[in-house]
TIDREN-739984 format. One record per atom (N, C-alpha, C, O): y, x, z. Coordinates in steps of 0.2 Angstrom, whole numbers, plus 5000, padded with zeros to 4 digits. Example, Ala and Ser with C-alpha at 12.3 -4.5 7.8 and 13.67 -1.06 7.14 Angstrom:
2
497250665039 497850625039 498450665039 498350715042 498950645035 499550685036 500050645039 500650675040 
***
This chain:
401
506050834898 505450844895 504950794899 504550754896 504950794906 504450754909 504650684908 504250634908 505250664909 505550594908 505350574901 505050514900 505450614896 505250594889 504450584888 504250534885 504050624892 503350614892 503150544894 502750514891 503450524900 503250464903 503550404899 503150354898 504150404897 504350354893 504050344886 503850284884 503850394883 503450394877 502750364878 502550324874 502450384883 501750364885 501850284887 501350244885 502350264890 502450194892 502550154885 502350104884 502950184881 503050154874 502450144870 502450094866 501950184871 501350184867 500850134871 500250124868 501050104876 500650064880 500050094884 499550064886 500150164885 499650204889 499750194896 499250214900 500250174899 500350174906 500250094909 500750054909 499650084910 499450014912 499949984918 500049924917 500050024923 500449994928 501149974927 501449934930 501450004921 502149984919 502149914916 502649884915 501549884914 501549814911 501449764916 501649704915 501249784922 501149734927 501649684929 501549624930 502349714930 502849664932 502949614927 503349564929 502749614921 502849564916 502249524914 502249484910 501749524918 501049494917 501149414919 501549404924 500749374916 500749304918 500249294924 499649314924 500549274930 500149264936 499949194937 499749184943 499949154933 499849084934 499149074936 499049034941 498649104933 497949094935 497849124943 497449094946 498149174944 498149204951 498449154956 498149144961 498949124955 499349074959 498849014960 498848994966 498548994955 498148934955 497548944959 497348904964 497149004958 496649014962 496849024970 496449004974 497349064971 497649074978 497749004981 497549004987 498048954978 498148894981 497448854983 497448824988 497048864978 496348834980 496048864986 495848824990 496048924987 495748964992 496148944999 495848925004 496848944998 497248925004 497148855006 497148835012 496948805002 496848735004 496148725007 496048685010 495648775005 494948765007 494748805013 494348775017 495148855015 494848895020 495448915026 496048915024 495148925032 495648935037 495749015038 496249035040 495249055037 495249125037 495049155030 494549125027 495349215029 495149245023 495049325025 495549355028 494449355023 494349425024 494349455018 493949445013 494849505017 494949545011 494549605012 494649645017 494049625007 493649685008 493849735002 493749714997 494149785005 494349835000 494449905004 494349905010 494549955000 494650025002 495150054997 495050044991 495550105000 495950144995 496450094992 496850054995 496450104985 496850064981 496749994981 497149954979 496149974983 495949904984 496149874991 496049814992 496549914995 496649895002 497349915004 497749865007 497549975003 498149995006 498849965004 499249945008 498849944997 499449914995 499549844997 500049824999 498949804997 498949745000 499149735007 499549695009 498849785011 499049795018 499849805019 500149775023 500049855015 500749875015 501249815014 501749805018 501149775009 501549715008 501449665013 501949635015 500849645015 500749595020 501049615026 501449565029 501049675029 501349685035 502049695034 502449675039 502349715029 503049715028 503349645028 503949635031 503049595025 503349535024 503149485029 503449435031 502549495032 502249445037 502249465044 502149425049 502249535045 502349565052 501649565055 501149555052 501649585061 501049605065 500749545069 500149555071 501049485069 500849435073 500649375069 500549315072 500649385062 500449325058 499849285060 499849225060 499349325061 498749285063 498749255070 498249215071 499149275074 499149245081 499549185082 499449145087 500049165077 500449105078 500449055072 500549075067 500148995074 500148945068 500748935065 500848925059 501348935069 501948915066 502248975061 502648955057 502049035062 502149085058 501849085051 502149095046 501249055051 500849055045 501048985041 500948985035 501348935044 501548875041 501048845037 501148825031 500348845039 499848815036 499448855032 498848835029 499648925031 499248965026 498648995031 498648995037 498149025027 497549055031 497749115035 498249145033 497349125040 497449195043 497149245038 496649225034 497349305038 497149365034 496849425038 497249445042 496249445036 495949505039 495749555034 495649535028 495749615036 495549665031 494949705034 494849725040 494449715029 493849745031 493649795025 493949785019 493149835025 492849875020 493149945019 492949985016 493749955023 494050025023 493650075028 493850135028 493150045031 492750095035 492050055036 491949995036 491550105037 490850075039 490750085047 490150075049 491250095050 491150095058 490950025060 491449975059 490450015063 490149945065 490649915070 490649855071 490949955074 491349925080 491949895077 492149835079 492249925072 492849885068 492649825065 492949775065 492049825062 491749765058 491649715063 491749655062 491349725069 491149675074 491749645077 491749585078 492349685077 492949655080 493149595075 493449545078 493149605069 493249555064 492849495064 493049435065 492149515065 491649455065 491749415071 491649355071 491949445077 492049405083 492649355083 492649305087 493149365079 493749325079 493849275073 494149225073 493449295067 493449245061 493049185063 492549185066 493349125060 493049065060 492549055054 492849045049 491949075055 491549075049 491349015046 491049015041 491448955049 491348895047 491848875041 491748835037 492448915041 492948905036 493248965034 493848975035 492849015032 493049075030 492849095023 492349075020 493349135020 493149155013 493149235013 493549265017 492749265008 492749335007 493149345000 492849314995 493649385000 493849414994 493649484993 493949534996 493149494989 492949564988 493249594982 493249574976 493649654983 494049684978 493749754977 493749794981 493449764971 493249824969 493149824961 492849774958 493349874958 493349874950 492649884948 492449854943 492249924951 491549934949 491049904954 490549874951 491149894960 490649874965 490249924967 489749914971 490349994966 489950044968 490150084974 489850134976 490750064977 490950104983 490550084989 490550024990 490250124992 489750114997 490150075003 489850035006 490750095005 491050065011 491149985010 490949945014 491449975004 491549905002 490949865001 490849805004 490449884998 489849854996 489449845002 489149785003 489349885006 488949875012 489249825017 488849785020 489949825018 490249775022 490149705018 490049655022 490249705012 490149645008 489449615009 489449555010 488949655008 488249625009 488149605016 487849545017 488449635021 488349615028 488649545029 488349505032 489249545027 489649485028 489449425024 489449365026 489149435018 488849385014 488249355017 488149295018 487849405020 487249375024 487449335030 487149285031 487949355033 488249315039 488449245037 488249195040 488849245031 489049175029 488349135027 488349075028 487949165024 487249125022 486949095028 486749045028 486949135034 486649115040 487049055043 486849015046 487749065042 488149015046 488248945042 488248895045 488348955035 488548895031 488048875025 488148825022 487548925024 487148905019 487348935012 487948955011 486948925007 486948955000 487548924997 487948954994 487648854996 488148824992 488848844994 489248854990 488948835001 489648855003 489748925003 490348945002 489248965004 489349045003 489649054996 490049094995 489349024991 489549044984 490249014983 490649054979 490448964986 491148934985 491548984989 492148994987 491349014995 491749054999 491849124997 492249165000 491549144992 491549214990 491949214983 491849184978 492549254983 492949264977 492949344976 493049384980 492849364970 492849434968 493449454964 493749414960 493749514965 494249544960 493949604958 493849654961 493749604951 493349654948 493549664941 493949624938 493149714938 493249714930 492949654927 492549614929 493349644921 493149584917 492449574914 492249524914 492149634913 491549634909 491049674912 490449664910 491149734915 490649784917 490649794924 491149774928 490149824927 490149854933 489649814938 489449754936 489449844943 488949804948 489249744951 488949694951 489849744953 490149684956 490249624950 490149564952 490349644944 490449594939 489749564938 489649504937 489249604938 488549584937 488349534943 488049474941 488549554949 488449504955 488849444954 488549384955 489449444952 489849384951 489549334946 489549274947 489349364940 489149324935 488449294937 488249234936 488049334940 487349304943 487449254948 487049204948 487949264953 487949214958 488449154956 488449104960 488849164951 489349114950 489949104954 490249054955 490149164957 490749174961 491349164957 491449174951 491849134960 492549124957 492849204957 492649244961 493149214951 493349284951 494049294947 494249244943 494349344948 494949364944 494849434942 494649474946 495049454936 494949514933 495449574935 496049554936 495249634936 495749684937 495849714930 495449724926 496549724928 496649754921 496249824920 496249864925 495949834915 495549894914 495949954913 495650014915 496649954912 497050014911 497450024917 497950064917 497249994923 497650014929 497150034935 496650004936 497350094937 496950134942 497050094949 497550064950 496650104954 496650074960 497350084964 497550034967 497550144964 498150164968 498750134965 499250134968 498750114959 499350084955 499250004955 499549974951 498749974958 498549914957 498849854962 498649804962 499349874966 499549834971 499949774968 499949714970 500249784962 500649734958 500149704953 500349664949 499449714954 499049684949 498549634954 498749624960 498049604951 497649554955 497349584961 497349544966 497149644962 496949664969 497449654975 497249634980 498049664973 498549644978 498849574978 498949544983 498949554972 499249484971 498849424973 499149384976 498249424972 497849374975 497849364982 498049304985 497649414986 497649404993 498349384996 498449345000 498849414993 499549404995 499849334994 500149304998 499649304988 499749244986 499449194990 499749134992 498849204993 498449164997 498849145004 498849095006 499249195006 499549195012 500349175011 500749175016 500449155005 501149125004 501649175002 502249165001 501449245000 501949284997 502149264990 501749244986 502849264989 503049244982 502949304978 503349354977 502349304974 502149364970 502649364964 502649424961 502949314962 503349314956 503949354958 504249394953 504249344963 504849384966 504649454967 505049504965 504049474969 503849534970 503849574963 504049634963 503549544958 503549564951 504249574948 504349624944 504649524950 505349524947 505749584949 506049614946 505649604956 505949664958 505749724955 506149764953 505049734953 504849784950 505049784942 505249834940 505049724939 505349724932 506049744932 506249774926 506449734937 507149744936 507249824937 507849844936 506749854939 506849934940 506549954933 505949964933 506949974928 506649994922 506350054922 506450094926 505850064917 505450124917 505950184916 505750244918 506450174912 506950234911 507450244916 507950274915 507450204922 507950214927 507950284930 507450314930 508550314931 508550384933 508350394940 508150454941 508350344944 508250364951 507550384953 507450434956 506950354950 506350384951 506250454948 505850494951 506550464942 506450524939 506850584944 506550634944 507450564946 507750604951 507350624957 507350684959 507050574960 506650584966 506050634964 505950674968 505750624959 505150664957 505450734956 505150784958 506050744953 506250814951 506450844958 506350904959 506750804963 506950834969 506250864973 506250924975 505750824973 505150844976 504850904972 504550944976 504850904966 504550954962 504951024963 504551074964 505551014963 505951074964 505851104971 505751164972 505751064976 505651084983 504951114984 504851164987 504451084980 503751114980 503851184977 503451224980 504151194972 504251254969 504551314973 504551374972 504951284978 505251334983 504751344988 504351384987 504851314994 504351324999 504151255002 503651255006 504451195000 504251135004 503651095000 503851054995 503051105002 502451074999 502251025003 501650995001 502551005008 502350945012 502850895012 503450905013 502750835010 503250785009 503150725014 502650685013 503550715018 503550665024 503950605021 504550605019 503650545022 503950485021 504050455028 503550445031 504650435029 504750415036 505250345036 505850355037 504950285035 505350225036 505550215043 505250235048 506250195043 506550175050 506550095050 507050065052 505950065048 505849995049 505149985050 504750005046 504949955056 504349955059 503849925054 503249945053 504049875050 503649835046 503449875039 503049855036 503849925038 503649975033 503150025034 503050075030 502850025040 502450075042 501850085038 501650145036 501550025035 500950035031 501150055024 500750085020 501750055022 501950075016 501950155015 501750185010 502050185021 501850255021 501150275020 501050325017 500650235022 499950245021 499850235014 499450275011 500150185011 500050175004 500350234999 499950254995 500950255001 501250304997 500750374998 500750414993 500550385004 500050445005 499550445000 499450494997 499150394999 498650394994 498950404987 498650444983 499450364985 499750364978 499950434977 499750464971 500250474981 500550534980 499950594980 499950634976 499550584985 499050634986 498450634980 498250684977 498250574979 497750564974 497950574967 497550594963 498550564966 498850564959 499050644958 498950664952 499250674963 499550744961 499150804964 499350854962 498650784968 498250844970 497750864966 497150824966 497850904961 497350924956 497250994955 497651034956 496651014953 496451084953 496651114946 496751174945 496651074941 496751094934 497351054931 497551004932 497751094926 498251064923 497951024916 497351024915 498351004912 498150964906 497851014901 497450984897 497951074901 497651124897 496951154900 496651184897 496751124906 496151154909 496251214913 495651234915 496851234914 496851304918 496951284925 497151224927 496651324930 496651314937 497351324939 497751374938 497651274943 498251274946 498351254953 498751274957 497851214955 497851184962 498451164965 498751184969 498751114961 499351074963 499251034970 498751004970 499651044975 499451014981 500050984985 500151014991 500550944982 501050914986 500750864991 500450824990 500850884998 500450845003 500850795007 501350815010 500750735006 501150685009 500950665016 500350675018 501450655020 501350635027 501650575029 502250565027 501250525031 501550455033 501850465040 501450475045 502450455041 502750455048 503150395049 503250355044 503450385055 503750315056 504350335061 504250365067 504950315059 505450315064 505650255068 505550205065 505850255074 505950315078 505350345081 505450395085 504750315081 504150335084 504050405084 503950445089 504050435077 503850505076 504450555077 504350615077 505050525078 505550565080 505350595087 505550655088 505050565091 504850585098 504150625098 503950645103 503750615092 503150645092 503050705088 502650755089 503550715083 503550765078 504150795076 504250845072 504750765079 505350795078 505450865079 505850895075 505150885084 505250965086 504951005080 505251055078 504350985078 504051025072 504451015066 504651065063 504750955065 505150945059 505750995058 505951015053 506050995064 506751035064 506651115065 506951155062 506151125069 506051205071 505451235069 505351295070 504951195066 504451225063 504551255056 505151265054 504051275053 504151305046 504551255041 504451195041 504951285037 505351245032 504951235026 505051265021 504351195027 503951185022 503851105020 503351085017 504351065022 504350995021 504950965018 505450995019 504850915014 505450875013 505350805017 504850785019 505950765017 505950705021 506250655017 506850655015 505850595017 506150535013 506150485018 505650455021 506750465020 506850405025 506950335021 507250335015 506750285024 506850215021 507150175026 506850165031 507750145024 508050095029 508150035025 508150025019 508349985029 508549915027 509249895029 509449905035 509649875024 510349865026 510449805029 510849805034 510149745028 510249685031 509549665034 509149635031 509549675041 508949665044 508849585045 509249545045 508149565046 508049495047 508249475054 508449415055 508249515059 508349495066 508849535069 508949595068 509349505073 509849545076 509749525084 509749465086 509749575088 509749565095 510249615098 510249675097 510649585103 511149625106 510949645113 510749595117 511049705115 510849725122 511449705127 512049715126 511249665132 511749645137 511949695142 511549745143 512449685146 512649735151 512149725157 511949665158 511949775160 511449775165 511549835170 511849885168 511349835176 511449895181 512149925181 512249975179 512549885183 513249905183 513449965187 513950005186 512949985192 513150045196 512750105193 512750155196 512450095188 512050155185 512450175178 512350145173 512750225179 513250255174 512850275167 513050265162 512250295168 511850315162 511650265157 511350285152 511750205159 511450155154 512050105152 511950065147 512650125154 513250075152 513450075145 513650025142 513350135142 513450145135 513050095130 513350085124 512550075132 512050025128 512349955128 512149925123 512749935132 512949865133 513349845126 513849885125 513149795123 513549775117 513249795111 513449775105 512849845111 512549875105 511949835103 511649805107 511849825096 511249785094 510749835092 510849895091 510049815092 509549865091 509549895084 509349945083 509749855079 509849885072 510349935072 510249985068 510849935076 511349985076 511050045079 511250105077 510650035084 510350095087 509850125082 509850185082 509450085079 508950105074 509350155068 509050205067 509850125066 510250165061 510550235064 510450285060 510750225070 510950295073 510450345074 510550405073 509850315075 509250365076 509050395069 508950455069 509050355064 508950385057 509450435055 509250485053 510050415056 510650455054 510650525058 510750575055 510550515064 510550575068 509950625066 510050685066 509350595065 508750635063 508950665057 508750725056 509150635052 509350665045 509850715046 509750775043 510350705049 510850765050 510550825054 510750885052 510150815059 509850865063 509450905058 509350965059 509050875053 508650915048 509050945043 508951005041 509650915041 510050945036 510451015039 510551055035 510551005045 510851065049 510451135048 510751185048 509851125047 509351185047 509051185040 508551215039 509451155035 509251165028 508551135026 508151155022 508351075030 507851035028 508050985023 508450945024 507650985017 507850935011 507750865014 507150845016 508250825013 508150755015 508450705009 508850725006 508150645009 508450595005 508350525009 507850525013 508750475007 508650415011 508650355005 509150355001 508150315005 508150255001 508350195005 508050185010 508850155003 509050105007 508950035003 509150024997 508549995006 508449925003 508949875006 509149875012 509249835002 509749785004 509349735009 509649725014 508749715008 508449675012 507649685012 507449715007 507249665017 506549675016 506249605014 506049565019 506249595008 505949535005 505549554999 505449614997 505249504996 504749514990 505149554985 504849604982 505749534983 506049564977 506149644979 506049684974 506449654984 506649724986 506049764987 506049824986 505549734990 504849774991 504549794985 504249844984 504549744980 504249754973 504649814970 504349854967 505349824971 505649874968 505449944971 505349994968 505349944978 505150004981 504550024979 504450084978 504049984979 503350004977 503350034969 503050084968 503749994965 503750014958 504150084957 503950124953 504650094962 505050154962 504550214963 504550264960 504150204968 503650264970 503150274965 502950324964 502950214962 502450224956 502750264950 502450314947 503350244948 503650284943 503750354945 503650404941 504050364951 504150434953 503550474953 503550534951 502950444955 502350484954 502150504947 501950554946 502250454942 502150464935 502550524933 502350574930 503250524935 503650584933 503450644936 503450694933 503250644943 503050704946 502450734943 502350794942 501950694941 501350714937 501550754931 501250804929 502050724927 502250754921 502550824922 502450864918 502950824927 503250884929 502750944931 502851004929 502250924934 501750974936 501250984930 500851034931 501250944925 500850954920 500150944921 499650974918 499950894925 499250874927 499150804925 499550764923 498450784925 498350714924 498450674930 498050684935 498950634930 499150594936 498650534938 498650514943 498250514933 497850454934 497050464935 496750414936 496850524935 496150534937 496050554944 496550564948 495350564946 495250584953 494550614954 494150594957 494450674950 493850704950 493650724957 493050724958 494050744962 493850764968 493550704972 493050714976 493850644971 493550594975 492850574972 492350564976 492750574966 492150564963 491550604965 491050584966 491750674966 491250724968 490950704975 490450704976 491450684979 491250664986 490750604986 490350604990 490950554981 490450494981 489750524978 489250494981 489750564974 489150584971 488650614977 488050604977 488950664981 488650694986 488350644991 487850644994 488850594993 488650534997 488050494995 487550484999 488050484988 487450444986 486850484986 486250454987 486850554985 486250594986 486050584993 485350584994 486450594998 486250585005 485950525007 485450515011 486250465004 485950405005 485350385001 485050325002 485150424996 484550414992 484650364986 484150334984 485250364984 485350324978 485150354972 485150324966 
***
């Protein structure tokens, strides 16, 4: 029933995110190349769906030292993220390292009404005006926003900023494969066509996302209402944070489609192996049996390092000689999974052949489809967020809007 609901909605064109893998991205690629040619540094201003997906793909494919080494970037701009907090300490850290004589701001917001993003945007725009003047500032600001309406669209048209539209039928948490994610990623050289091809090759009627949703739904109906995602690949750490928003904001709802109070609350936890094996493993195995565990591994790693023999007189380390780190990483994941299964903790493992654009696109689209199926199983509106909106209303009252 849930699968039919999703497939029929997709067939009627009601699920905007399912159209994204087949979109024409030529204009995005062209604008991205212009920006990459003109600027040394790019600051992406976003929060939530305008931020987490882009970070996840960037860190998965480019790693944590991209900004530090010119040879890693191969001529592409450095990339910084702002707007996800109004903490001035975090903002000052970015201000201190960006080359403002050759910096662009990519402001990502469908409406332009989110206070975190807009306050950071206004501050950094003013900084640019002071550093490079009005003409270059206008050239250095690029917006990703609604095509026709909203505060940011009004500002964009008024100031003459270069801009790319966000599809009107795609919500923020489903937008990593749309312009909010694709433009910043293309600027730093991510092959966005391959990213979309991976998603396109995972058909909407693929059984695997539906099975995953059913497993999580069944566990929720039993006792496991906390859903842990635990990649055993360091570069996928940020994917856990992206999934956390996707799952929580889509499925945490007070009412079902009929308007009855249900308070659905599958709670996602972003974890990382093997790091959290040593910080939360005790809880996972011996605490309450109220969690499911999703592991993500990569079959063909980018780097192989073999541990040499060392300390010949110390028996306790001899077994490590000749093993490579990926072998150890896999052993850590498998042992953690078995240890959980021994005490009836529900687990599953998603295996990517490689960590590249194509397979990452499949992984992201897999979780988006699974979320759609889970929402149908729970009988709730997967795509609204009334709880978030109420928080915004109260904040506006406090700030005097």
